[in-house]
C-alpha positions, 0 to 999 in steps of 0.5 A: 466507564469513568471519564476525567474532568479534562476528558469531559471538557474535551467532549464539550468542546467537540460538541460546541464546535460541531454545533457551531459548524452546522452540525457537521464533524470537523475534518482535518486537512488531508495534507497532514496525512502520513502513511505507515506500513504494517506487516501483521503484528510487527511494528509500523514503518513509515513510507513516502514513496511507491518504491518503499511501499512495493519493497515492503509489500514484496517482503511481507511475511504475515499474509495480512499487511496493511497501510495505516493513514494517520494524521495529527489529532485535531482536538489535541492542544499539545505543541506536537499533537498525537497522531491518530489513525484516520484511514487505511487499506487492508491487504491479503498476501500469499507467497514471498519473494526469494532472497536476493529478489531485487536483482532477479528477472520477473514477469507479470502473471496474466490475469486468470493464469495459475502458472507461466506458459510457453508464451508468457516466458517469452514475453518482455521481462522487467529489469527488477521485480519492482518494475514487474510489480508496478505494471501488475498494479497498474493493469489491475487498477491497484486492486491486486498485484501478482508477479512470479519468478522466471526461474524454475522453483521461484515462488510467486507473490500475490497481494490484493486489496481487501478493504479500504476505509476512513474515519469520515469525522477526520477525512472526506469520504472516499479519501483513502481509496483516492489516496491509494489510486493516486499512489498507484497511478504515480508508479512508473517502471525504472526502465523499459522492459527487456526483451527475452533473449533465449536464456535465464542468465541475468547477464544476458541483455 
């Protein structure tokens, strides 16, 4: 592999810095970390709120969504440093939300159940699929999400975390999982569950 003179100088600076700091690699401040959602090979989309992430997850079509954590390159001397990927969360999804899912009624699916039963359809329902997703993530400590539609034939959505990683030369160890846990713990349903009133009509409250 060929290396340019400027690249060699950069490597030397990195090594001198590492030695000057007692041999430990430099860690960039976590405050500069930004999050981007990827749906398979599609372009990345930045998000900053739980609702934005849940909307992207529920609309994912690739089956292999992920969250990339990026930060400014600490070794860049440019006025606007290049962003580099320093951590991430890989996910696996199946199913997809139907068109117009934002206004539909949804329930969280109990763990271990393949389909709704007579008791689950009479359980409290939520004002939106986002609210059901929030509860599903909270109940499973953010490791998986499983929601299904209340109407006949509506598809379910399953999402689970498969890998959490970080580049420990740029982030403290455990940062990515801590970021994900904190993000999920910050989720709150928009309103209280709405009790089932004996009809699948959205207008019945």
